[in-house]
C-alpha positions in Angstrom: -70.8 -10.3 -41.4 -73.9 -11.4 -43.3 -77.4 -11.6 -42.0 -77.3 -15.3 -41.2 -74.1 -14.8 -39.1 -75.5 -11.8 -37.3 -78.8 -13.7 -36.7 -76.8 -16.5 -35.1 -74.9 -14.0 -32.8 -78.3 -12.5 -31.8 -79.7 -15.9 -31.0 -76.6 -16.9 -29.0 -77.6 -14.3 -26.4 -75.3 -11.8 -24.9 -73.8 -9.3 -27.3 -72.7 -5.7 -27.3 -73.7 -3.8 -30.4 -71.5 -0.7 -31.0 -72.8 1.8 -33.5 -70.7 3.9 -35.9 -71.5 7.5 -36.7 -73.1 6.8 -40.0 -75.7 4.5 -38.4 -76.5 6.9 -35.5 -77.0 9.7 -38.1 -79.7 7.7 -39.9 -82.1 8.7 -37.1 -85.4 7.2 -38.0 -84.0 3.8 -38.9 -81.7 3.8 -35.9 -84.5 4.6 -33.5 -86.7 1.9 -35.0 -83.7 -0.6 -34.7 -83.2 0.4 -31.1 -86.9 -0.2 -30.3 -86.8 -3.6 -32.0 -83.7 -4.7 -30.2 -85.3 -3.6 -26.9 -88.4 -5.7 -27.8 -86.1 -8.7 -28.2 -84.5 -8.0 -24.8 -87.9 -7.5 -23.2 -89.0 -10.9 -24.6 -85.9 -12.4 -23.0 -84.9 -13.7 -26.4 -81.6 -11.9 -26.2 -79.4 -9.8 -24.0 -78.2 -7.2 -26.4 -76.5 -4.0 -25.2 -76.8 -0.9 -27.3 -73.5 1.0 -27.1 -72.3 4.3 -28.5 -68.7 5.4 -27.7 -68.2 8.9 -26.3 -66.5 9.7 -29.5 -69.6 9.1 -31.6 -71.7 10.7 -29.0 -69.6 13.9 -29.3 -70.1 13.9 -33.1 -73.9 13.5 -32.6 -74.1 16.2 -29.9 -72.2 18.6 -32.3 -74.7 17.8 -35.0 -77.7 18.4 -32.7 -76.1 21.7 -31.4 -75.8 22.9 -35.0 -79.4 21.7 -35.9 -81.2 23.1 -32.8 -78.8 26.0 -31.8 -80.4 27.9 -28.9 -83.1 25.2 -28.5 -80.5 22.4 -28.0 -81.2 20.7 -24.7 -78.6 18.1 -23.3 -81.1 16.9 -20.7 -83.5 15.9 -23.5 -80.7 14.0 -25.2 -80.0 12.2 -21.9 -83.6 11.3 -21.4 -83.7 10.0 -25.0 -80.7 7.8 -24.4 -82.2 6.4 -21.2 -85.6 5.7 -23.0 -83.8 3.9 -25.8 -81.5 2.1 -23.4 -78.4 3.3 -25.2 -75.2 3.4 -23.1 -72.6 6.0 -23.9 -69.3 4.5 -23.0 -66.0 6.2 -22.3 -62.8 5.9 -24.4 -60.1 4.7 -22.0 -56.6 3.4 -21.9 -57.4 -0.1 -23.2 -59.2 1.5 -26.2 -56.2 3.7 -27.0 -53.9 0.6 -26.8 -56.2 -1.2 -29.3 -56.0 1.8 -31.7 -52.3 1.9 -31.4 -52.0 -1.8 -32.2 -54.5 -1.6 -35.1 -52.8 1.4 -36.8 -49.3 0.0 -36.0 -50.1 -3.3 -37.6 -51.5 -1.7 -40.8 -48.9 1.0 -41.1 -45.6 -0.1 -39.5 -43.6 2.9 -40.7 -44.1 6.7 -40.6 -43.9 6.7 -44.4 -46.7 4.2 -44.8 -48.9 6.1 -42.3 -48.3 9.5 -43.9 -48.9 8.1 -47.4 -52.2 6.7 -46.3 -53.3 9.9 -44.5 -52.2 12.0 -47.6 -54.2 9.8 -50.0 -57.2 9.9 -47.7 -57.1 13.7 -47.7 -56.8 13.7 -51.5 -59.7 11.3 -51.8 -61.9 13.5 -49.5 -61.4 16.4 -51.8 -62.6 14.3 -54.7 -59.3 14.5 -56.6 -58.8 11.3 -58.5 -56.6 10.5 -61.5 -55.7 14.1 -62.1 -52.6 15.6 -63.7 -52.5 18.3 -60.9 -49.3 18.0 -58.9 -50.2 17.7 -55.2 -47.3 18.5 -52.8 -46.8 17.4 -49.3 -45.8 14.2 -47.4 -49.0 13.7 -45.5 -47.3 14.5 -42.2 -49.8 17.4 -41.5 -52.9 15.5 -42.7 -55.4 14.4 -40.1 -56.7 10.9 -39.5 -60.3 10.0 -39.1 -62.0 9.2 -35.8 -62.8 5.8 -37.4 -59.5 4.5 -35.9 -60.8 5.3 -32.5 -64.2 3.7 -33.2 -62.5 0.6 -34.5 -60.2 0.5 -31.5 -63.1 0.7 -29.1 -64.9 -2.2 -30.9 -61.8 -4.4 -30.7 -61.0 -3.7 -27.0 -64.7 -4.4 -26.0 -65.2 -7.3 -28.4 -68.3 -5.6 -29.8 -70.0 -6.2 -33.1 -69.5 -2.9 -34.8 -72.4 -1.7 -36.9 -71.0 0.5 -39.8 -71.6 1.1 -43.4 -68.0 2.2 -43.9 -65.6 0.0 -45.8 -62.4 1.9 -45.0 -59.1 0.4 -44.0 -59.8 1.4 -40.4 -62.2 -1.5 -40.1 -60.1 -4.2 -41.7 -60.1 -7.4 -39.6 -62.7 -6.1 -37.2 -66.0 -7.9 -36.4 -68.4 -5.7 -38.3 -71.8 -5.8 -40.1 -73.8 -3.2 -41.9 -76.9 -1.5 -40.8 -78.9 -3.4 -43.4 -77.6 -6.8 -42.2 -78.3 -6.1 -38.5 -81.7 -4.7 -39.3 -82.6 -7.8 -41.3 -81.3 -10.2 -38.6 -83.2 -8.3 -35.9 -86.4 -8.4 -38.0 -86.0 -12.1 -38.7 -85.6 -12.8 -34.9 -88.6 -10.6 -34.1 -90.7 -12.5 -36.7 -89.7 -15.8 -35.2 -91.0 -14.5 -31.8 -94.4 -13.6 -33.3 -94.6 -17.0 -35.0 -93.8 -18.7 -31.7 -90.6 -20.4 -32.8 
């Protein structure tokens, strides 16, 4: 979604904003965005919920544990989430069903699914247009957690904020960090101008 569409959603009132890992990891901008969204909520201009699925939360906790090691403090993380009014939401049966439907629609056969996973692994390694023979069917290749993130957003009818353009997010209501940030700033500016 582009800025004007996101702006309209923000103006319409109630909306859950689910954040992908790449947004949460952009810490300074993410924190500023959360503060600005909370300002909109406080001004009763919108009722926007800040949501991070448990899957993304686990990724971020792992990152913090690596970064701070012995100084890592889960209670500080919990206080931070409370201050920023970010809800960490569970991944439940309805989310799993949405993932199964999403993946099943895009890859109706095992062969298509394995081919996709195999190509994703090759791409991750940076191997493109090479004459190197790469063996394997893709059966043992992993899949990204992006499928789980996408399934959560579908089941909860959230606007997913992500900078990823992968096949996992095909057909899902998404916008980029930049588009959301611009729409939030536009709405904040209209508040200060008294519109």
